C-alpha positions as YAML, in Angstrom:
chain: A
units: angstrom
residues:
- id: 1
  name: UNK
  ca: [-0.01, -0.19, 0.31]
- id: 2
  name: UNK
  ca: [1.64, 3.32, -1.02]
- id: 3
  name: UNK
  ca: [1.93, 5.94, 2.31]
- id: 4
  name: UNK
  ca: [1.76, 9.60, 1.47]
- id: 5
  name: UNK
  ca: [4.21, 11.55, 3.61]
- id: 6
  name: UNK
  ca: [2.62, 14.44, 5.60]
- id: 7
  name: UNK
  ca: [4.69, 16.84, 3.68]
- id: 8
  name: UNK
  ca: [4.47, 15.31, 0.50]
- id: 9
  name: UNK
  ca: [1.48, 16.26, -2.13]
- id: 10
  name: UNK
  ca: [-1.90, 14.55, -1.23]
- id: 11
  name: UNK
  ca: [-3.35, 11.47, -3.13]
- id: 12
  name: UNK
  ca: [-6.07, 13.63, -5.01]
- id: 13
  name: UNK
  ca: [-3.01, 15.81, -6.40]
- id: 14
  name: UNK
  ca: [-0.98, 12.83, -7.33]
- id: 15
  name: UNK
  ca: [-3.45, 11.22, -9.12]
- id: 16
  name: UNK
  ca: [-4.79, 13.89, -10.97]
- id: 17
  name: UNK
  ca: [-1.18, 14.91, -11.92]
- id: 18
  name: UNK
  ca: [-0.64, 10.90, -13.11]
- id: 19
  name: UNK
  ca: [-3.84, 11.38, -14.96]
- id: 20
  name: UNK
  ca: [-2.52, 14.12, -17.15]
- id: 21
  name: UNK
  ca: [0.39, 11.36, -18.96]
- id: 22
  name: UNK
  ca: [-1.93, 8.39, -19.09]
- id: 23
  name: UNK
  ca: [-2.77, 8.60, -22.55]
- id: 24
  name: UNK
  ca: [1.13, 8.60, -23.22]
- id: 25
  name: UNK
  ca: [1.77, 5.45, -20.83]
- id: 26
  name: UNK
  ca: [-1.39, 3.89, -22.72]
- id: 27
  name: UNK
  ca: [0.00, 5.21, -26.59]
- id: 28
  name: UNK
  ca: [3.25, 4.08, -25.64]
- id: 29
  name: UNK
  ca: [2.13, 0.67, -24.38]
- id: 30
  name: UNK
  ca: [0.20, -0.11, -27.65]
- id: 31
  name: UNK
  ca: [3.42, 0.58, -29.49]
- id: 32
  name: UNK
  ca: [5.23, -1.48, -27.63]
- id: 33
  name: UNK
  ca: [3.43, -4.01, -27.41]
- id: 34
  name: UNK
  ca: [1.84, -4.18, -31.09]
- id: 35
  name: UNK
  ca: [2.91, -7.60, -31.86]
- id: 36
  name: UNK
  ca: [1.12, -9.06, -29.17]
- id: 37
  name: UNK
  ca: [-2.82, -10.20, -29.67]
- id: 38
  name: UNK
  ca: [-5.24, -7.67, -28.51]
- id: 39
  name: UNK
  ca: [-5.68, -9.80, -25.32]
- id: 40
  name: UNK
  ca: [-2.42, -9.83, -24.32]
- id: 41
  name: UNK
  ca: [-1.94, -6.28, -25.68]
- id: 42
  name: UNK
  ca: [-4.66, -5.03, -23.31]
- id: 43
  name: UNK
  ca: [-3.14, -7.19, -20.39]
- id: 44
  name: UNK
  ca: [0.41, -5.57, -21.00]
- id: 45
  name: UNK
  ca: [-1.03, -2.22, -20.72]
- id: 46
  name: UNK
  ca: [-2.55, -2.45, -17.85]
- id: 47
  name: UNK
  ca: [0.52, -3.85, -16.50]
- id: 48
  name: UNK
  ca: [2.19, -1.19, -17.49]
- id: 49
  name: UNK
  ca: [-0.40, 1.49, -16.46]
- id: 50
  name: UNK
  ca: [-0.39, -0.04, -12.68]
- id: 51
  name: UNK
  ca: [3.72, -0.12, -12.39]
- id: 52
  name: UNK
  ca: [3.77, 3.52, -13.91]
- id: 53
  name: UNK
  ca: [1.26, 3.99, -11.10]
- id: 54
  name: UNK
  ca: [3.74, 2.98, -8.49]
- id: 55
  name: UNK
  ca: [6.72, 4.51, -9.88]
- id: 56
  name: UNK
  ca: [4.55, 7.15, -9.91]
- id: 57
  name: UNK
  ca: [3.96, 7.73, -6.32]
- id: 58
  name: UNK
  ca: [7.34, 6.94, -4.95]
- id: 59
  name: UNK
  ca: [8.96, 9.63, -7.27]
- id: 60
  name: UNK
  ca: [6.60, 12.24, -5.86]
- id: 61
  name: UNK
  ca: [7.26, 11.14, -2.34]
- id: 62
  name: UNK
  ca: [11.00, 11.98, -3.08]
- id: 63
  name: UNK
  ca: [10.72, 15.03, -4.28]
- id: 64
  name: UNK
  ca: [10.57, 14.55, -8.06]
- id: 65
  name: UNK
  ca: [8.40, 15.90, -10.73]
- id: 66
  name: UNK
  ca: [7.83, 12.64, -13.10]
- id: 67
  name: UNK
  ca: [6.17, 13.85, -15.65]
- id: 68
  name: UNK
  ca: [9.02, 15.71, -16.33]
- id: 69
  name: UNK
  ca: [10.75, 12.30, -17.72]
- id: 70
  name: UNK
  ca: [7.29, 10.79, -18.56]
- id: 71
  name: UNK
  ca: [8.73, 8.78, -21.95]
- id: 72
  name: UNK
  ca: [12.30, 7.86, -19.84]
- id: 73
  name: UNK
  ca: [9.36, 5.90, -17.19]
- id: 74
  name: UNK
  ca: [7.58, 4.42, -19.64]
- id: 75
  name: UNK
  ca: [10.03, 2.90, -21.13]
- id: 76
  name: UNK
  ca: [11.72, 1.44, -18.40]
- id: 77
  name: UNK
  ca: [8.07, 0.35, -17.19]
- id: 78
  name: UNK
  ca: [7.82, -1.41, -20.94]
- id: 79
  name: UNK
  ca: [10.68, -2.91, -20.24]
- id: 80
  name: UNK
  ca: [9.53, -4.42, -16.85]
- id: 81
  name: UNK
  ca: [6.42, -5.59, -18.37]
- id: 82
  name: UNK
  ca: [8.37, -7.42, -21.27]
- id: 83
  name: UNK
  ca: [10.71, -9.01, -19.05]
- id: 84
  name: UNK
  ca: [7.59, -10.39, -16.76]
- id: 85
  name: UNK
  ca: [7.50, -8.20, -14.08]
- id: 86
  name: UNK
  ca: [3.91, -7.48, -12.97]
- id: 87
  name: UNK
  ca: [2.60, -5.34, -9.74]
- id: 88
  name: UNK
  ca: [1.80, -8.33, -7.49]
- id: 89
  name: UNK
  ca: [5.65, -10.61, -8.55]
- id: 90
  name: UNK
  ca: [6.29, -11.26, -11.91]
- id: 91
  name: UNK
  ca: [5.97, -14.07, -14.48]
- id: 92
  name: UNK
  ca: [7.63, -17.91, -13.85]
- id: 93
  name: UNK
  ca: [10.18, -18.36, -16.50]
- id: 94
  name: UNK
  ca: [9.99, -22.30, -16.09]
- id: 95
  name: UNK
  ca: [6.26, -22.65, -16.53]
- id: 96
  name: UNK
  ca: [4.40, -23.40, -19.79]
- id: 97
  name: UNK
  ca: [1.28, -21.01, -19.53]
- id: 98
  name: UNK
  ca: [3.49, -18.64, -19.44]
- id: 99
  name: UNK
  ca: [3.68, -15.90, -22.17]
- id: 100
  name: UNK
  ca: [7.27, -15.02, -21.08]
- id: 101
  name: UNK
  ca: [8.09, -19.05, -20.98]
- id: 102
  name: UNK
  ca: [6.96, -19.31, -24.37]
- id: 103
  name: UNK
  ca: [8.58, -16.05, -26.01]
- id: 104
  name: UNK
  ca: [12.12, -17.24, -24.21]
- id: 105
  name: UNK
  ca: [11.90, -20.48, -25.64]
- id: 106
  name: UNK
  ca: [10.07, -20.18, -28.66]
- id: 107
  name: UNK
  ca: [7.23, -22.19, -28.46]
- id: 108
  name: UNK
  ca: [3.32, -21.92, -28.39]
- id: 109
  name: UNK
  ca: [0.54, -23.58, -27.10]
- id: 110
  name: UNK
  ca: [-2.42, -24.85, -28.87]
- id: 111
  name: UNK
  ca: [-5.62, -26.02, -28.32]
- id: 112
  name: UNK
  ca: [-6.11, -29.98, -29.05]
- id: 113
  name: UNK
  ca: [-8.33, -30.54, -31.67]
- id: 114
  name: UNK
  ca: [-11.57, -31.56, -30.73]
- id: 115
  name: UNK
  ca: [-12.28, -34.82, -32.08]
...
């Protein structure tokens, strides 16, 4: 849970600042993950947005202005998501169901024929 210090801006102000850069985050996410299927792309962009929010809050708490370097932050978060990191943990690289393992080892899972 993100805790706001008494001297830092209120959570509402931080959220308003984040909402101003949200279109940039989503546009960059669509660009970074354009090779994925629609559902996978939406999941990746959602993870990217969540991680960007987490890092945005931490930077504001440290007295930084992350909107000044949002492209660098978004690039970092995109690389992090591509590597399998998630807001809550990370993908297992040895789990065959994991998209990270499928990319890393060059295979795809497909449904068995119904017959």
